[in-house]
MARLO-443436 format. One record per residue (C-alpha): residue in three letters; z, y, x negated; residue number from 1. Coordinates in nm, 2 decimals, decimal comma. Example, Ala and Ser with C-alpha at 12.3 -4.5 7.8 and 13.67 -1.06 7.14 Angstrom:
<atoms>
+------+--------+--------+--------+-----+
: type :      z :      y :      x : seq :
+------+--------+--------+--------+-----+
:  ALA :   0,78 :  -0,45 :  -1,23 :   1 :
:  SER :   0,71 :  -0,11 :  -1,37 :   2 :
+------+--------+--------+--------+-----+
</atoms>
This chain:
<atoms>
+------+--------+--------+--------+-----+
: type :      z :      y :      x : seq :
+------+--------+--------+--------+-----+
:  MET :  -4,71 :   4,44 :  -0,50 :   1 :
:  ASP :  -4,51 :   4,15 :  -0,65 :   2 :
:  LYS :  -4,15 :   4,23 :  -0,74 :   3 :
:  LYS :  -4,03 :   4,21 :  -1,10 :   4 :
:  ASN :  -3,77 :   3,94 :  -1,15 :   5 :
:  VAL :  -3,44 :   4,07 :  -1,30 :   6 :
:  LEU :  -3,21 :   3,80 :  -1,44 :   7 :
:  VAL :  -2,85 :   3,89 :  -1,39 :   8 :
:  ILE :  -2,63 :   3,70 :  -1,63 :   9 :
:  GLY :  -2,28 :   3,68 :  -1,49 :  10 :
:  ALA :  -2,41 :   3,73 :  -1,13 :  11 :
:  ASN :  -2,09 :   3,57 :  -0,98 :  12 :
:  GLY :  -1,87 :   3,85 :  -1,13 :  13 :
:  LYS :  -1,78 :   4,16 :  -0,94 :  14 :
:  VAL :  -2,03 :   4,39 :  -1,09 :  15 :
:  GLY :  -2,29 :   4,11 :  -1,10 :  16 :
:  THR :  -2,26 :   4,04 :  -0,73 :  17 :
:  LEU :  -2,29 :   4,40 :  -0,64 :  18 :
:  LEU :  -2,59 :   4,44 :  -0,86 :  19 :
:  VAL :  -2,76 :   4,13 :  -0,71 :  20 :
:  LYS :  -2,72 :   4,28 :  -0,36 :  21 :
:  LYS :  -2,85 :   4,62 :  -0,46 :  22 :
:  LEU :  -3,16 :   4,47 :  -0,64 :  23 :
:  LYS :  -3,24 :   4,27 :  -0,33 :  24 :
:  ASP :  -3,27 :   4,59 :  -0,14 :  25 :
:  THR :  -3,52 :   4,75 :  -0,38 :  26 :
:  LYS :  -3,89 :   4,75 :  -0,33 :  27 :
:  GLU :  -3,99 :   4,67 :  -0,68 :  28 :
:  LEU :  -3,72 :   4,44 :  -0,82 :  29 :
:  ALA :  -3,60 :   4,09 :  -0,73 :  30 :
:  PRO :  -3,27 :   3,95 :  -0,85 :  31 :
:  VAL :  -3,24 :   3,61 :  -1,01 :  32 :
:  ALA :  -2,87 :   3,52 :  -1,02 :  33 :
:  GLY :  -2,76 :   3,35 :  -1,34 :  34 :
:  ILE :  -2,46 :   3,14 :  -1,25 :  35 :
:  ARG :  -2,25 :   2,89 :  -1,44 :  36 :
:  LYS :  -2,09 :   2,66 :  -1,18 :  37 :
:  PRO :  -2,24 :   2,45 :  -0,90 :  38 :
:  GLU :  -1,98 :   2,58 :  -0,65 :  39 :
:  GLN :  -2,13 :   2,93 :  -0,69 :  40 :
:  VAL :  -2,46 :   2,82 :  -0,54 :  41 :
:  GLU :  -2,36 :   2,85 :  -0,18 :  42 :
:  LYS :  -2,27 :   3,22 :  -0,22 :  43 :
:  PHE :  -2,62 :   3,31 :  -0,34 :  44 :
:  ASP :  -2,79 :   3,08 :  -0,09 :  45 :
:  LYS :  -2,62 :   3,28 :   0,19 :  46 :
:  LEU :  -2,74 :   3,60 :   0,03 :  47 :
:  GLY :  -3,10 :   3,47 :   0,02 :  48 :
:  VAL :  -3,11 :   3,52 :  -0,36 :  49 :
:  GLN :  -3,29 :   3,30 :  -0,61 :  50 :
:  HIS :  -3,04 :   3,15 :  -0,86 :  51 :
:  ILE :  -3,05 :   2,94 :  -1,17 :  52 :
:  MET :  -2,78 :   2,77 :  -1,37 :  53 :
:  PHE :  -2,73 :   2,98 :  -1,69 :  54 :
:  ASP :  -2,46 :   2,85 :  -1,92 :  55 :
:  LEU :  -2,41 :   3,07 :  -2,22 :  56 :
:  THR :  -2,28 :   2,78 :  -2,43 :  57 :
:  ALA :  -2,63 :   2,63 :  -2,42 :  58 :
:  THR :  -2,88 :   2,67 :  -2,71 :  59 :
:  VAL :  -3,11 :   2,96 :  -2,74 :  60 :
:  GLU :  -3,40 :   2,73 :  -2,66 :  61 :
:  GLU :  -3,23 :   2,61 :  -2,34 :  62 :
:  LEU :  -3,16 :   2,97 :  -2,23 :  63 :
:  ALA :  -3,51 :   3,08 :  -2,31 :  64 :
:  ALA :  -3,65 :   2,80 :  -2,09 :  65 :
:  LYS :  -3,46 :   2,96 :  -1,80 :  66 :
:  MET :  -3,63 :   3,30 :  -1,85 :  67 :
:  ILE :  -3,98 :   3,20 :  -1,73 :  68 :
:  ASP :  -4,12 :   3,48 :  -1,51 :  69 :
:  VAL :  -3,83 :   3,70 :  -1,59 :  70 :
:  HIS :  -3,92 :   4,07 :  -1,65 :  71 :
:  ALA :  -3,58 :   4,21 :  -1,73 :  72 :
:  VAL :  -3,23 :   4,08 :  -1,82 :  73 :
:  VAL :  -2,89 :   4,24 :  -1,73 :  74 :
:  PHE :  -2,59 :   4,10 :  -1,92 :  75 :
:  SER :  -2,28 :   4,14 :  -1,71 :  76 :
:  ALA :  -2,10 :   3,82 :  -1,81 :  77 :
:  GLY :  -1,76 :   3,79 :  -1,96 :  78 :
:  SER :  -1,51 :   3,52 :  -2,05 :  79 :
:  GLY :  -1,24 :   3,69 :  -1,84 :  80 :
:  GLY :  -0,88 :   3,78 :  -1,92 :  81 :
:  HIS :  -0,76 :   3,43 :  -1,83 :  82 :
:  THR :  -0,92 :   3,26 :  -2,12 :  83 :
:  GLY :  -0,83 :   3,27 :  -2,49 :  84 :
:  TYR :  -0,99 :   3,49 :  -2,75 :  85 :
:  ASP :  -1,19 :   3,19 :  -2,87 :  86 :
:  GLN :  -1,39 :   3,22 :  -2,54 :  87 :
:  THR :  -1,44 :   3,59 :  -2,60 :  88 :
:  LEU :  -1,63 :   3,49 :  -2,92 :  89 :
:  VAL :  -1,82 :   3,22 :  -2,74 :  90 :
:  ILE :  -1,92 :   3,42 :  -2,43 :  91 :
:  ASP :  -1,90 :   3,79 :  -2,50 :  92 :
:  LEU :  -2,03 :   3,77 :  -2,85 :  93 :
:  ASP :  -2,23 :   3,46 :  -2,92 :  94 :
:  GLY :  -2,34 :   3,41 :  -2,56 :  95 :
:  ALA :  -2,47 :   3,77 :  -2,55 :  96 :
:  ILE :  -2,65 :   3,73 :  -2,88 :  97 :
:  LYS :  -2,81 :   3,41 :  -2,77 :  98 :
:  SER :  -2,93 :   3,57 :  -2,45 :  99 :
:  ILE :  -3,09 :   3,85 :  -2,66 : 100 :
:  GLU :  -3,26 :   3,59 :  -2,89 : 101 :
:  ALA :  -3,38 :   3,40 :  -2,58 : 102 :
:  ALA :  -3,53 :   3,71 :  -2,43 : 103 :
:  GLU :  -3,71 :   3,79 :  -2,75 : 104 :
:  LYS :  -3,84 :   3,44 :  -2,77 : 105 :
:  MET :  -3,98 :   3,46 :  -2,42 : 106 :
:  GLY :  -4,13 :   3,80 :  -2,45 : 107 :
:  VAL :  -3,89 :   3,96 :  -2,21 : 108 :
:  LYS :  -3,90 :   4,33 :  -2,30 : 109 :
:  ARG :  -3,62 :   4,50 :  -2,09 : 110 :
:  TYR :  -3,26 :   4,43 :  -2,15 : 111 :
:  ILE :  -2,95 :   4,61 :  -2,01 : 112 :
:  MET :  -2,61 :   4,53 :  -2,16 : 113 :
:  VAL :  -2,29 :   4,61 :  -1,97 : 114 :
:  SER :  -2,05 :   4,68 :  -2,26 : 115 :
:  GLY :  -1,72 :   4,88 :  -2,26 : 116 :
:  ILE :  -1,62 :   5,24 :  -2,30 : 117 :
:  ASP :  -1,45 :   5,19 :  -2,64 : 118 :
:  ALA :  -1,68 :   4,93 :  -2,79 : 119 :
:  ASP :  -1,82 :   5,19 :  -3,03 : 120 :
:  SER :  -1,48 :   5,35 :  -3,11 : 121 :
:  ARG :  -1,29 :   5,14 :  -3,36 : 122 :
:  GLU :  -1,00 :   5,40 :  -3,37 : 123 :
:  ASN :  -0,92 :   5,30 :  -3,01 : 124 :
:  TRP :  -0,91 :   4,92 :  -3,06 : 125 :
:  GLU :  -0,57 :   4,87 :  -3,22 : 126 :
:  ASN :  -0,36 :   4,98 :  -2,93 : 127 :
:  SER :  -0,59 :   4,86 :  -2,65 : 128 :
:  GLY :  -0,43 :   4,51 :  -2,62 : 129 :
:  ILE :  -0,78 :   4,36 :  -2,61 : 130 :
:  LYS :  -0,91 :   4,43 :  -2,96 : 131 :
:  PRO :  -1,10 :   4,10 :  -3,00 : 132 :
:  TYR :  -1,29 :   4,19 :  -2,68 : 133 :
:  TYR :  -1,40 :   4,52 :  -2,82 : 134 :
:  ILE :  -1,50 :   4,36 :  -3,15 : 135 :
:  ALA :  -1,71 :   4,11 :  -2,96 : 136 :
:  LYS :  -1,88 :   4,38 :  -2,75 : 137 :
:  HIS :  -1,93 :   4,61 :  -3,06 : 138 :
:  TYR :  -2,12 :   4,35 :  -3,25 : 139 :
:  ALA :  -2,32 :   4,22 :  -2,96 : 140 :
:  ASP :  -2,43 :   4,58 :  -2,89 : 141 :
:  ARG :  -2,52 :   4,63 :  -3,26 : 142 :
:  PHE :  -2,73 :   4,31 :  -3,25 : 143 :
:  LEU :  -2,91 :   4,43 :  -2,94 : 144 :
:  LYS :  -2,99 :   4,77 :  -3,11 : 145 :
:  SER :  -3,14 :   4,58 :  -3,40 : 146 :
:  SER :  -3,36 :   4,37 :  -3,17 : 147 :
:  LYS :  -3,71 :   4,43 :  -3,05 : 148 :
:  LEU :  -3,60 :   4,47 :  -2,69 : 149 :
:  GLU :  -3,62 :   4,78 :  -2,48 : 150 :
:  TYR :  -3,25 :   4,81 :  -2,44 : 151 :
:  THR :  -3,00 :   5,02 :  -2,25 : 152 :
:  ILE :  -2,63 :   4,98 :  -2,33 : 153 :
:  LEU :  -2,39 :   5,10 :  -2,06 : 154 :
:  ARG :  -2,03 :   5,15 :  -2,16 : 155 :
:  PRO :  -1,83 :   5,18 :  -1,84 : 156 :
:  GLY :  -1,46 :   5,29 :  -1,83 : 157 :
:  LEU :  -1,18 :   5,11 :  -1,65 : 158 :
:  LEU :  -1,35 :   4,92 :  -1,36 : 159 :
:  LEU :  -1,23 :   4,99 :  -1,01 : 160 :
:  ASP :  -1,29 :   4,81 :  -0,69 : 161 :
:  GLY :  -1,39 :   4,98 :  -0,37 : 162 :
:  GLU :  -1,68 :   5,18 :  -0,24 : 163 :
:  GLY :  -1,85 :   5,39 :  -0,50 : 164 :
:  THR :  -1,89 :   5,77 :  -0,48 : 165 :
:  GLY :  -2,26 :   5,77 :  -0,58 : 166 :
:  SER :  -2,18 :   6,02 :  -0,85 : 167 :
:  ILE :  -2,11 :   5,97 :  -1,22 : 168 :
:  ALA :  -2,06 :   6,13 :  -1,56 : 169 :
:  LEU :  -2,23 :   6,01 :  -1,88 : 170 :
:  GLU :  -1,95 :   6,12 :  -2,11 : 171 :
:  ALA :  -1,58 :   6,06 :  -2,10 : 172 :
:  GLY :  -1,30 :   6,31 :  -2,09 : 173 :
:  ALA :  -0,92 :   6,31 :  -2,11 : 174 :
:  ASN :  -0,91 :   6,24 :  -1,73 : 175 :
:  LYS :  -1,24 :   6,06 :  -1,71 : 176 :
:  ARG :  -1,19 :   5,70 :  -1,81 : 177 :
:  GLN :  -1,25 :   5,51 :  -1,48 : 178 :
:  ILE :  -1,56 :   5,41 :  -1,28 : 179 :
:  PHE :  -1,62 :   5,22 :  -0,96 : 180 :
:  ARG :  -1,79 :   4,88 :  -1,01 : 181 :
:  ASP :  -2,02 :   4,98 :  -0,72 : 182 :
:  ASP :  -2,13 :   5,29 :  -0,91 : 183 :
:  VAL :  -2,19 :   5,08 :  -1,23 : 184 :
:  ALA :  -2,42 :   4,85 :  -1,03 : 185 :
:  SER :  -2,61 :   5,14 :  -0,88 : 186 :
:  THR :  -2,65 :   5,29 :  -1,23 : 187 :
:  ILE :  -2,80 :   4,97 :  -1,36 : 188 :
:  VAL :  -3,06 :   4,97 :  -1,09 : 189 :
:  GLU :  -3,14 :   5,33 :  -1,17 : 190 :
:  CYS :  -3,18 :   5,24 :  -1,54 : 191 :
:  LEU :  -3,41 :   4,96 :  -1,46 : 192 :
:  THR :  -3,65 :   5,20 :  -1,29 : 193 :
:  ASN :  -3,63 :   5,48 :  -1,54 : 194 :
:  ASP :  -3,79 :   5,42 :  -1,88 : 195 :
:  ASN :  -3,62 :   5,73 :  -2,03 : 196 :
:  THR :  -3,30 :   5,51 :  -2,05 : 197 :
:  ILE :  -3,47 :   5,28 :  -2,31 : 198 :
:  GLY :  -3,29 :   5,30 :  -2,64 : 199 :
:  GLN :  -2,99 :   5,48 :  -2,50 : 200 :
:  SER :  -2,62 :   5,39 :  -2,52 : 201 :
:  LEU :  -2,44 :   5,56 :  -2,24 : 202 :
:  VAL :  -2,07 :   5,60 :  -2,15 : 203 :
:  LEU :  -2,03 :   5,57 :  -1,78 : 204 :
:  VAL :  -1,73 :   5,72 :  -1,58 : 205 :
:  ASN :  -1,66 :   5,88 :  -1,25 : 206 :
:  GLY :  -1,81 :   6,22 :  -1,22 : 207 :
:  ASP :  -1,97 :   6,48 :  -1,00 : 208 :
:  GLN :  -2,34 :   6,44 :  -1,06 : 209 :
:  ALA :  -2,55 :   6,20 :  -0,84 : 210 :
:  ILE :  -2,65 :   5,88 :  -1,02 : 211 :
:  ASP :  -3,02 :   5,92 :  -0,98 : 212 :
:  SER :  -3,03 :   6,28 :  -1,12 : 213 :
:  SER :  -2,78 :   6,19 :  -1,40 : 214 :
:  VAL :  -3,02 :   5,92 :  -1,52 : 215 :
:  GLN :  -3,34 :   6,10 :  -1,46 : 216 :
:  GLN :  -3,22 :   6,41 :  -1,66 : 217 :
:  LEU :  -3,14 :   6,21 :  -1,98 : 218 :
+------+--------+--------+--------+-----+
</atoms>
């Protein structure tokens, strides 16, 4: 059986790299690493992973042309904390929206957005220190919801490095505002193989329930 290609936009990021490695180990999915810089090529060559140059400042038509033979898209890109808020608009908002439009244009059905835990909670933006980021994520998420795509929006808490626990919670609590990047990547894989996550917007934090059962019981 041929594997289904999953384009990971932002594959060189921490979550993106973990996701690419996990997808490579599945029986039914094959990662396509969407990268922005030529110096990132060697990393994915060493992993034995297909890669394409995917610059979110390109036009919708140019991005669509990169999605040939792509069955699903995961958006895990971000402008990063070292850039100005103008780049938050360019990448986290307009770049995300252009990738959604490109997916629709190419007939790609499945799309998973890695958002943020407070993207849908305006009351938490003012004191966050990153209000423009949340605004960008909020409206990118809203655009995705209004699209024709079979979407899942994941809203992880504060991202932690290190080995994941394999267990999550799909709702936040007073002391549940963090999540290992490794567990975010594992959850994305699980969402890609469970159609019951289509049309869902899910908070994602550390918890006590195994990832597979958490997703399957939605």
